[in-house]
N, C-alpha and C positions, 0 to 999 in steps of 0.2 A: 504494500500500500504506500502511496506517495507520502502521506503524512508521517509514516514511520521513518521513511528514508530522510525526509527533511529534518525531522527532530534529531535523528542520530547525527546527521551531518553538522547540524548547528551546535551540538553538544559533545562531539567526539573528543575534543581536547580535554574537556572537563571529565569525561568518563575515564580517560587514560590517567589523568592526574589523581583522581580518586583511587584508582587501583594502585598507583605507585605509593600513595600514602599508606594503603593497607599492607603493601609488601614491606614497608619499613618496620613493621612490628614483628619482632622475633618470637612468633607464637610456636615454640618448639614443645610439643606435648610430652616428649620422652624425658625431659629434664626438669627436675623440680625447681631449679633456680629461675626458670622462665614462667613460673606460675602467674606472676603479676602481669606479664605480657600477654598471657593467654586470656586473662580477664579483660585487659585493655582491648584486645582484638575483638572479643565477643561483644563488648560494648560498642566498638566502632562499627561492627557489622549491623547491630541493632539500629544504630543511628542512620546508617545508609539505607536500610530498609524503610525506616520511617520517612526519610526524605524522598524515597522513590514512590511513596504513596500507599503503603499498607495501612489497613485500618488499625492494627495493633501489632506491637512487637515486644517480646520479652526475652530476658536472659534467665534461663533456668539453671539453678545449681544442681549438680549431680554428685555422686560419690567421687568423681574425678573432675574433669574440666567442664565448663558450662556448655549448655546447648542453647542456641538462639532459635526462637520460633517466631514466625510472623504470618499474617494472613490478610487477605482482602476478599470479602465475599460480595460479589456484584449481584448475584441472583441465586438463591438456593436451588433453583431448578436446573441451573447450568452445571456442567461437569466441573470437577475440582481436580486441579493438578498440584501434586505435592513435589516441590523441588528440593532435592537433597544436595548438600555439599559439605565440605569441611574446611575450617579456617586454620587448623593446625598443620604444621609442616615438619618435614624431616630435619634432623640435625644437619648442619652444613658441612661437617667435616669430610675431607681434610681442607681446612681453610686456605692452606697455601696454594691449592690448585685453582682457586677462584681468580679470575682476571679482574674482578671488582668485588666489593663487599657483598656478601650474600643478602644482607638486609639494607643495602644501599643501591636500590634499583637503578639501572642505567639502560639506555636504549642504544644499541649498536646494530647497524645493518638491518634496521627495521624489526628488531627483536627486543623484547624486554628480558633483561638478565637479572634474576633475583631468585632466592629460595621461595618457592610457592607460586612462582609466576604461572606455571601450567598446572601444578598439583598442590592445591586446587583453587587457590584464591582467584587467579585469572579466569578460571572456568566458571566458578559459581558466581563471580561478579558479573559475567555476561548475562546471567539470568536476572540479576537485580536491575541492570540497566535496560534489558529488554522489557522487563516488567514496567519500569519507569516510562519507557516510550509508549507502551500501551495505555497506561493510566493517564498520562499527561495529554494524550491525544484522544481520550475518551473512547477507546476502542478495545478494551480488555474483554475478550470473548469467553473467558472461563473464570471460575474462582481459583485463586492461587494461594497456596500455603508454602512456607519455607521452613525447612529444618536444616540448620547449619551447625554441625557439631565440632567438637574440639579434640576428639580422640581417635580419629580414623587411622592415623599413622602409628598408633599403639594398639590397634585391634578393637577399638570401640567398646571397651569393657563396661562402660556405664550405659550404653545405649539400649540394651535389652530391657532393663528395668524402666527406663524412660518411656520407651514405646509401650510397654505393657501397662503403665500407669496413666498414659495419655492417649489411649486409643480413640476416644471420641474426638478429642482435639485434632488428631492427625488424620481423621477420616477423609479419604479421597478416592478418586477413580483410577488414578495412575500415579506412579512415582517417576519423575524425570531426573536423570542424573547426567551431568557432564563432568565425569572424572575419568574419561577414556580418550582415545585418540582416533584419528582418521588417517588414511594413507597419505593424502595430500590435498591441497586446495584444487589441484588439477584432477585428482582421482578421489573424490569423496567416498567415504565408507561409513558404515554404522556397525558398531560392535553388537553382535547378537548374544554375547555372553562373556563372562569372565571366569577365570579359573579360581578354584578354592586354594586354601593355604594351610599348611601345618608347619609350625616353627618351633624348633627345639634347641636347647643348649646342652653341650656335653662337657663334662669335666673329667679329665683322665689324670690319675694320681699314681706316681711311682714311689720313689724313696721318701722318707720322712723329712728330707731337706734337699736343697740344691747341692749337687756333688761336683767335685773336680773331675772333668771328663777324661783326664789322663789317668788319675788314680783308679777311677771306677768305671770308665768307659769300656764296654765289651763284657762287663760282668754284671751290670745292672740294666734292666730294660729302660730305655729312654722313652718317656711318655710322648714326646713329639713323634718319634719314629713309629711308636705303636698306634698313635692316633692317625698318622698318615696312612698306615697299612689298613686300618679299619675303614677310613674314608675311601681309599682306593678299591676296596672290595665291593663297594656299592654299585659299581658299573662293570659290565663285562666288555669283551672286545668289540661288541656292536653298540656300545653305549646304552645298553638296555639295563634297567635297574634290577639288581639281583636280590633285593630284600624279599624273602618269601611272603607271598600274599599281597604285595604292593599293587599288582594289577588286577586282583580278583574281581573288583567291582566296576572296573572301567567299562563304559559302554563305548564300543568302537564307533567312530564316525562313519556314516553311510557313504557309499560311493557318490551319491548325489551331493552331499555336503562337501566331500573332498574335491569334487569338481567345481563347486562354487568357490571354494578357497583358491583353487588353482587359477580361476578366472580373474582373481584380484591382481592388479599390476604389481609386480615385484621384480626388482633388478638386483640380482645376487651380487654382481660386481660392485654396484653402488653401495650395497649393504656392507660389503667387505671394506671398501674404501672409507666409508663413513666411520667405521669402527677401528680402522687401522689393523685389520687382521688379514691373514693370508688365505683363510678358508673357513667356512662355517663348520660347526661341530654339532653332533647330536645323534639321536637314535637312528640306526640304520633302517632304511625302508620308508622314511618320511622326509618331506621337503622341509626347508627352513620355516616356511609359514605354518606348516602343520605342527612342527616341533614347538612353536611358540603359541599355538592356539588349541589344538585338539588332543595333545599328548601331555601326560603328567611328567614332571621333572623332579630332580633332586639336586640341590646346589649347596655348596659351602659358601656362606655369607661372610664369615669371619673366622680367623684362626690365630691364636696368640699363645705365647709361652716362651720361657727361656730369656736369653739376653738379646734385646733388639735395639739397644742404644748405640751411639757412635763408638767406634773402636771395637776391640774384641774382648771377650770374656769366655774362657773355655769352661762352660758349665753344662752339666747334665741336669735339667730342671726337674723339680719335684712335681710340678703340675703343668698342664696344658689345657686349653679350652678351644671350643669351636661352636659356632652358631650355624645351624643347618636348616634349610627350608625345603619343603616339597610343594610344588604347584599341582593342583588337583583338577580333574575333569569330571563332568557330570557322573553322578552316582557314587563317587568316592566320598568318604566321610572324613572330615579333618580330625575328629576325635579318634577314629579307628587308625588312621595313618600315623598320627602322632604316637599312639601306643605301639604300633608296629616298629617305628623308628627307635623309640626308647628301648623297647625290648631287644631289638636287634643289636644295638650298640652295647648294651649291658651284657648280652649273651656272648658276643664274640670277643670280649675283652681278653687279650692275650695274658698268659701267666706273667706275673711280675708287676701288673698294674691293675688298678680298680677303676671302674667307670660309674659315674653318676650322670644320668640324663634327666632333663626336666622340660616340660612344655612351656612355651611362652604364650602364644596366642594362635588362633586359627580362624578359618572361615570356610564356608561352603561354596562350591561352584554354582554358577547361575546361568540360565539360558532364557532369552526372551523369545516368545513365540512370534514367528515371522508373519503370521496371519492375524495378529492382534490389531485392534484399532490404533493403539498407540504407536506400534512400529510403522504402520502404514502412514500415519500422520507425520511421523519423523522423516520417513522417506520422501514424502511429498514436499515437506518443508525444505529439505536439502535440495531437492530437484528444483524448487522455486528459485532459490538464490544462487545455486551453483550451475543451474541449467544442465544438470547431468544427474541421472539416477544413481544413488549411492550403492556401493557393493556391500553385501553383508559379509562380515568377517568375525572371527572369534578373537577376543582380547586375551593377551597373555597374562596380564596382571590380575590382581585380586581386589575385590571390594567386599570385605567380610560381612558388611551389613545387609547385602542384597537378600540373601535367604532369610535373614532375621526380619526384614521388613515384610516379606511376603507371609511369613509365619505369623507375625503379630498383627498385621493390618489386613491381610488377605487380599492384597492387590498386586498387580504386576508392575514390573519396572521396564522402562525403555531408556537406552543409553543414547545420548546426543553429544558426543565428545568432539572437541575441535582442536585438541592438542595433536602433537606428532610424536611418533616413537623416538625421534631424534632430539626430543626436548630436554634430555639429560635429567629425567626425573630421578630423584634420590641421589644425584651425582653433583659434583661441582659444576658451576656455570649453567644451572637450570635456566631455561628460556621459554618464551612464548611469543610467537610471531604476532606482530600487530595486525597483520592481515587476517589471521585466524581469529583474533580477539574481536575485531570489528565484524567479520563475517558471521561469527557466532551470535552476536547481538542482533544482526540483521535477520538471521534465520529463525531464532527462537520464537518470535511472535507468530510466525507462520505455523509452527507446531501447535500453538494454542488455537489458532484459527481453524486448522484442519481437524484437530481433535474435537473441537466443539461442534463442527459441522457433521462429523461422522458419528458422534455419540447420540 
């Protein structure tokens, strides 16, 4: 609609500056020292929602970080869209690899560089600005509710209780999430699902103290060596996960779905060049796109122990640690897989060391029905502004709250992400293209329009 375009064009610089202010707040949910920044960010989100035109907005305290809720009801007979996002961000470490401060947003080459730029402040803020456009032009076709939480990056531990105790307040017809990516502006896509997650930590203990590696080396099991052997045993020569029972519940993707994935544009050489690698790696018999979408994986996210400072210290360490995660596909259970991982590492502990494994957090895989009204509305919205029908793809990441939302509220989710896989999520120099930010704001009102028309 012309009024939408004119309003966005007139206010686009203000939209950007507001996002930059939000990105300056170091809302790191994983670290207690940033608790005040988490509260400050939640209050800032509330204020921006009020300015955008919601009827009411509140910051709700939880057992962890606050949840922001807001709503505008234009007509109870119209469909209601619940927009989900999260204002918390990942820790920025290692700081030395950032070209500019992680909480000092800068624009280079048409991109915003800052922690949270794409995950997820930039993406949920598109919805607030799209909502503002519709309210200020008196053209909002749906009732809209917002739930913006502060614990997604730590597994959303407080969200289940919040959803359970606020079901009536959160009642809606669909949940709209922009915490995913698309292939590119030239080749738009919609994530039809996300993988689940199981995340554990392992502690391997050998001798009762650090030892001189010359005096004791070769006679005492080195925990680092033992842990390395245990981790190496998790994959075979075909990069297939060897843990007994790991694949038991996996539903294999159909030939039709694999064909759809194969139809999505993918340049393997560009993929390699972007990452600075010589070749992709993964489970034999599957393409790179399939490995990151329809197949489960097991990865080491961190490993530490022994002497790692400058210079040398010939030590045989007493302890070593690792953090390991599994990405899960439909029908796999995060609880079951976490138990499998814990039992496996404790069972295969070599003589001379002991192993303690514990679960951190997890979440279930989620799929969006392609024949749902919401998916069709999202597809039409993208086609309206991109002038090209989006390709359905599977997202490789995890949004643990998806299955929780459906369980507690009984409604489906549709993903409408405008980030890119190359946005350095969870890494130094996270970015979000300005073109994607503005295109997202332009597209989202059409979702509301088409969803209202179809409902």
